N, C-alpha and C positions, 0 to 999 in steps of 0.2 A: 288748256285748248282752245277756246273761242279762239282767244287771241294772236296764232297762233294761223290758224285756217286763214282767221281773216285779215292779218300781214300777208300770206301765200298767193289770196284769190287777189288783192294788188296788185300783186307783182313783187313783192320784197321774198326777198328769200328768208327761211324763219327756219329754226327748230325747235320743238316744243321738248323740254331739259322737265325732267322727276326722278325722287328715287323710283325705285323696282318696285314699290310698296301699286302703283302706281301702271303696272302696264298691262293688266285688265280694263281699265279702266277710260284711259287713254287712248284704248285701242276702239274700244266701245266708243266715247264720245270723237272719237274721227270721222269712223261709220257712220253716225247721228248725223252729223254735219257735213256730213259729201265726201270730206276726203281724206279714207282713209292709208293714203299714201305718204299724207305730210310727214315731215321726216322727225322722229324722235330720238333723246338718245335718254339714256336712264342711267343711272348712279346709284354705287351701294345702301339701302335704306340701313336704319336711321337715320333722319337728316334735323329734325330738332335737339337731339340730346347730343350733336356732336361737336366735338372742341373745335375753336379756329383753326390753327394744326391737322385737325381733319379733316374740315372741311376746302381748306387746301390743300392739299392729298387727293381730294374728290376730286377739286378743276383740277385741277395737273392729268390727273387718270382721266378723266373723260376729255380735256381740252380736242385732241387730236381729232373724237367722233365728231364731236357738235361742226369744227372746221370742213372734215369731210363729208358731214350730212346739207354743212350748208352749199358744197360743191356741187351734190351731188345732183 
């Protein structure tokens, strides 16, 4: 979240990407960092044990949301 907020402050459109396990933490951190409206996209948890095919499916599923967040 720190990097995403830093890029946004620099005027570089950014999107925070994490698994659904981190929704509450991301919300709290973005508020603490002074940018509660920072764009974020969450993919289904877990990530660590996902196979390559599962990760590719998660990426394909999230692609449009990521692009939309960058354009928004």
